[in-house]
N, C-alpha and C positions, 0 to 999 in steps of 0.2 A: 411247504413254504421254505423258501431259502432262508438262511440265517447268516449274519455276518461272519460267524466264525466257521462257516462251511458246513454247519449241520443242516440237514433237511429234517424238518419237523415230523419226526417218526417215518419219514419216507413214505408218506401216505399213498394210497391209491388215488387216482383222480376223483375229486369229489368227496373223499373220505375226510372226516373231521376227527382229529385227535385231541389230546389235552392242550388247550391254548394257554399260552403263557400269561402270567400277570403283567400288568403294564410296567413300563419303566419311566422313572421320574428323575430329573436332574436339576440343580440349581446352583448358581454362582453369584457371589458378591466380590467384585474385583475392579474398582475404580481405575481407569486407565488402561483396562484390558479390553479386547474384542469379545464381550461377554456372549453375544450372539453366536459367534463362531465356536467359542468354547462349548456352548451348549449344544450346537449342532453336532460337534464331534463326540460329546457325551452321549447324545441320543443315538448316535451311529453305533456306539459301542454297546447300547442297550436295546437295539432293534430287535434282537431275538424275543424280547419280552412283550412285543406287540407290534403287529405289522398293518394295522387298519387305518390309522391316522396318525398324525405327528403335528406338534405345534410348539411354538416358542413365544413367551411374553418377555418384553424387555422395558426397562424404565429409563427414561432420560432424566429422571429427577422430578419431572412436573407432569409427565404423562406416561401411562403404560400403553405400549403398542403390542397387539397380539397377532400372530400370523399363524394359521393352521389350515390343514386341509386333508382330505383322504389320501392315503397312500403311504408308502415307505418314506423314511426320512430323506433319502436321496431324491425322491420323486417330488416331495412337497416343497423343499428349499432349493434356491439357487443363488447365485451372487447377488442379484437384485434384492431378493427378499432378505437376506442376511445384512445387506448394507443398509436397509431401512430400520433394522432393529438396533438402535444405538442406545447406549446407557452403561451403568455400572453394575446393575443387578438384573438378572434374567432366570427364568425358569423354563423347563421344558418337559414334553411328555410324549411318549409313544405308546399307542393304545391297542389293546384287544379288548372288545366289548364283553363285559360280564353282566353289568347292570346298565340297561339302556341300549338301544339299537346301534348298529353301525352306520352313522350317518354324520354329516357335517355338523348339525346342531350339537351333537354329543361329543365332538372332538374337544380336546383340552389343549392348553389351560383354559378354564372358565374365568369369567369376569364378574365382578360385582361392586357397587358403589358404596363406599363407607362415608362416615361423616367427614373425614379428612381427605378423602381421595378415592383410590380404587384398590381393589384386592383381586389378584390373579392366583389361580390355584390349580395344582395338578395332583392326581390321586392315584396311588398303586395299592390295589386291595379290593375289598368289597364289604360294604356295610350290611348288617342284618336287620337293623331296625328302621328302614327306610320309610315305612308307614307312619311310624312315630314321628320321625323327623319332618315328614311332609305335613302332618298336622300341626306341628310346631311352627314350621314356617308360614302356614296359612293363618294360625292364630296370632303371630306377631304381625302379620301384614295387616290383618283385620284391626288389631289394636291401634295401628297407626292410621287407620283409615285408608289403606292403600291396597291395590290388588297386588298379587304375587309380583315381586320384583325380580330383576335380573333375568338370567337365562331360563329359569323355571317357567317364566311367563312366556318365553319365546320358543318353547318346545324342547327344550333340553329335559331329558327324562332320566338323567344319571343321578346316582347318589351324590356325586361330585358337586353337582349344581345345587343340591340341597345344603351341603356344608358350606359352600360359597355364599348362599343366601343368608344363612345363619351368621356367618362371620361379618357379612355386610349389614346386618339388620340392626346393629345397636348404635344409635347416634350419640350416646353418652359416654361410650368407652373408646379407648384406643383399640386398634386392631389386636394388638398383643393381649390386652386385658380381655377383649372379647374371646379370643382363642382360647384363653384359659378357662373361660366359662363354658365355651361350646364342646371342646375336646372331650371333657368327660361324659358328654351326653351320647357320643358316637359308640356304637356297638359293632363288633365284627373286626375286620382287619383293615388297617389303613396306615400307610406311610405317605405323609403329605409334604409337598413343598409349596409354599405360597409366598407371596411378596406384596408390598404396597410400593409406593414410588420410591422409597429409600431403603427398605429393610427386607432381608431375605429371612424366611422362616422354614423350619422343618419339624415335623412331628411324626411320632411312631405310636401305634396303639399299645396299650398295656401289656399285651401278650408278644409284641414284636413278631407277628406272624410273617410279614414281608420285610425283607432286608432294607437297611438304609445305613449309610456310612458318611462320615465327615472327613474331608481332606483339606490339605493346606496349599495354596499357590504361594509363589513368591510374593504376590501382591493382593491376595485376597483368600477366599474360602469357597469350597465346593461341597455340595451334598448330592449323593447319587444312590441309585438302588443297588449298585454293585461296585466293588473295588476296581473292576476292569475299566469302568467309566472314568475313574480317578487317574488310572495309568495313562489312558490315551490323551488326557489333557495336561499331563505332566504335574498332577497334584500328588502329594504324599498322604499316605493314609494316617489319619490321626486316631480315630476310634469309631466304633459304631454309635449311631444315635441310639440312646437307650430307650427301651420300652416305657411308655408313659412320659416321655420327655418332649419338651418344646425347646427348640434352639432358635434364637434370634441373632442375626448378624447384621451390623450396621456400622457406621463410622465410629461408634463408641466401643466397637469390639464385639465379643461373643457373650451372650446371656443364655443361661440354662435354667429352665423352670420345670418342675414336675408337676404334672396335672392328674396323675394317677399313680399308685404303687405299681411296681414292675413285677409281673408274673410271666417270665419268658416262656413262650411256646413257638418257637421258630419253625416254619414249614420244612419238614424233612424232604419234601418233593424238590426243594431247591437244590438239595445235594444230588438227588436221583436224576433230575433232568433239567429243571428250569434255568438255573444260573449257568453262566458260562464257565467252562472248566478252568479258565485262568482267573476266577474270582476266588476270593477268600471270604468265608462266612464264619463268624464267631471263632476266629483263629484257625480254621480248618481249610485247607485247600480243597476246592471241589474236584479238581482232578484226582488228587490223592484219595479223597473219599470214595470216588467212583472205582478206582483201581482196587481199592480195598473190599469194596462190595464184590467186585469180580472174584477176588481171592476167597472170600468167605463163600461165595456161591460155589466155587470149585470144590471147597471142603464139605459143603452141605449136599451137593448133588453131583458127585463124580460120575463119570461114564467112560467107558473105553471108546476112543475115538481117534481119528488121524489128524484133525485140523480144528482149530478154533477160529471162527470168523465172526466179525461184528456186523450188525446191521449199521452201516454208515450213516451218520457219524455218531448218532446218539448212543450206540452200543460199544463204541471203540474202547473207551478206558476201562470199562468193566471186563470187556474180552481179553485185553492185555493182561489184567490182573488174573483172569481165569486161567490163561495160558501159563503165566508165570507160576502159579500154585500147582497147577496139574501136571506141568511139564510136557503138555501137549503142544505142538508147534502152532504159533499164531500165523495167520495169513490173511490176505485180502482176497476173498472169493467173490466179492461184489464190487462192481464199479458203479459209482453214482454219476449222474449228470449234474455238474455243479451249477448249470444255468437254468434248471427247472426249478421254479420257485413260485412267488406270488405272481398270478397272471389273471387278467380278467377275460382271457380267451379260454372258454371251457372246451375239453375234448368232446368230439362227437362220439356216437356210440361205437363206430368202428375203432377208433383210437382208444376209447375207454376199455374195450375188450383187451387191448395190449396190457392193461393194468399197471402193475408196478414196474413194468419195463421202461415206462416213460422216465422213471427215476433211477431205477437200479437194473443192472444187467449182470448176469453171472459170468465169471471167468471159468469156462468149461474145462480148460486144461489144468486148472488148479483144483477143481472140485470133483471132476469125474471119477467115479469108482471110490470116492473118499467117504469116511463116516465123519460127518460134520457136527460140530458144536456151534450153533448160531446164538450169539449173545445180543440181547436188546435190553432197554431199560425198563419197559413196562408193556403191559397189554391192556388195551382199552375195549374196543368191540372185538378185536381179533381178526378183522377182514384182512388187514395188511399182512399180518403174520401167516395167515392161511394162504394168501397168494404167493408169498415168499417160499414157503415150504414147497408149494406145488412147482414153483419155478425151479428151485434147486433140484427137485427129483427129475424134472424134465431135462435139466442139464446134466444129469448123470450121477447125482449124489447117490451113494449106497444107503446111507442113513441120515436122518436130520433129527438132531437132538436140540431142542430150543431151551435156553436158559435165560431167565429174566432177573435183572438186579434189583427188582423191588418185589414186595409181596403182591398178591392179587388186588387189584383196584376195585373195591366193592362198594364205594360210597361217593356221592358227589362232593365236590368242595364248594363251600360258600364264602370262601375267603379270597377269591381273585382268580382262581383257575377254573376255566370252563370245561370240565370233563363232560362226557356224555351224561344223560340221565341215568339213574340207577336201573331202570329197565333195560338200557342200551349197554350197560356194562357187562360183558360176557361173564366175568367172574362172580357177579352178584347172583347169578341163577344157576351156574354150573360149578362143579367141583373140579379140581385140577385135572383128574383123569378124563372128565367129560370134556374139558377145554382141549386137552391134548388130542383127543379123538376128533374134536371139531376142526382143530388145525391141521390134522393129518401128519402130525409130528411122531417120531418114534418114542421120544420121551419128552416131558416137560418139567422144569424145575424152577421155583421161585426161590429167591433168598428169603430167609426167615425175617419176620419183623425185628427180633432181637439182633440179627446179623447186620440188617440194614442200619438200625440205630447205632450199633457199635461202630460200624464203618464211618458214621458222620463224626464220630469223636465227641458227640454231645450227650449228656445224661438224658435218659428217656423222658424224664419229667420236664425237660426244657424244650421238648419238640412237639409240634402238632403232627399227628399221624391219622387225622380223621378220615382221610380218603381209604385208608387201609383198615381202620378199626371202628369208624362210625362214632368215635368219641370226639365231640366238637368243643374245644376249650373256650371259644368265644360265643358259644350259642349257635343257634340256627335262625334262618330268617323269620320275622314276624309274619304271621298269617300264612306260614308255610311256603313262602315264595321268595326267591332271592332277588327278583328284579322289580324295579319300579317302571311299569310300562303304561302308557296310555291305551285306552280302549282302540282296538284296530291297528296298534302300532305293531310293525313287523318284529319278529324275534330277533335276538342278537345274530349278527352275521348277514342279515339282509341288507342290501345296498340301496340307499335312496339318494337322489340328487337334490340340489337346492341348497340355499343357504339364506340366512337373514342377517341384516346389518345389526351390530351390536353397538349401541350408543355409549355404553360405559367402557371408557378407554377407547381403543380403536382395534376393530378386527378386519384383517385383510385377507383376501384370497389373491392368487397369483394375477388375476385379471386386473387388480388395482394397481399393480406395479408395471403393467405393460409388458410383462415377460412374454416372449415368443415361444416358450416351451410349452407343449401340450399339457392340459390339466389331465390328471388321472381319470380313468373311466369313472362315470357317474357324476363327474364335475364339469362336463363339457356343455 
């Protein structure tokens, strides 16, 4: 998949699935500003965090309007859709599915009816107690003598829809009071932005697994998954939303409430791969952390070689750090096709046999006869690295030494990153030497867990390293499953067409606005 910062998602083989990013969320409260356009550009900066669907909710003060569809931010929105989203408060979401299939019904923001109006919500992360929450939603609906309300009743199978139903389900409390009751019930990882007709809210789980920051506009406030989204809309960084904190922003200013004690365990994979390199997390530049990982990798796994090259672009910062520390020249041995990204046209078998060359091609005059060190951020299944090693040898490389700026990924993530299953993770069944042999490399070296953690600049006790260690700070899914899925529903990643009208607030697709732009595949 193409990413807006130029990164190709692990430069995968056609049809190959790598670690998919957690979702991106954005919210703005700014009377007098074009909040929909600000949200659009905020989501554009967060596109790398999810490429399946995108949506924006905006409030006129009396009604919330939601526009969402399948596809990239630039595919979903046009001038007509943004012009329709008027108001002083807005939230947005760009999604990769972890809980609930990839289809229009599961796109966000979600909607629900409250006693005083409407709530719209967007979620980054993944909850682990969805069965418990589903029972609670059903019990509360039964107590009111009503069927399931909101998007749960209309086929939305995400954990986000359950949270929305719980926030919308108390007729005797304000949304803010209801949130302070509901948020402690949630388990797992969540960074939420939600809104009613007049107020913007943001909340982060007690472990702070997924990032969220607060920014200041000249005439308002912004919350976002990453500081890079603040930069693009001209907001100044104020601070991170604290773990276990609820922030409310309206005409009366900012209010901060604590719904749980903070026990910080931020995701270390944000530093390795997920976040943009121009983002700062917990005071640490992601670019600087990745370069330091490369330097530590060079100290831990030195090798005599002629050239250090990255797997563009995910391995570039670490490769630069490796070259700096080792004294071995850095070079561009691979050229990437910047226009190969998200596509609904799948390669046929003939094209598929070309493999990684659809996205990367070697510079033969640079690598021929050279002993190469190839730096990448992680190995999941190993198929892409295997093809890459073969391609470099065919181009004349004398030796290929693979260096990885994270430890072996051995465990699935239940907190918002869709890795392969444990059975598919190459490192869960093979040792490093066996993986090296499988890749066909002359040597293979991973940075140590301690080295990676040190490069992040954070104490080990403040990081989640579950995908490397199997130690899950926020627990694992109830009933041993991370997904809330209806019987017969496709797994995440399957595309379904169709949509349903949402009577709570208003939900539009591009056809409602008379746009002449073609709808993304699956929505025609």
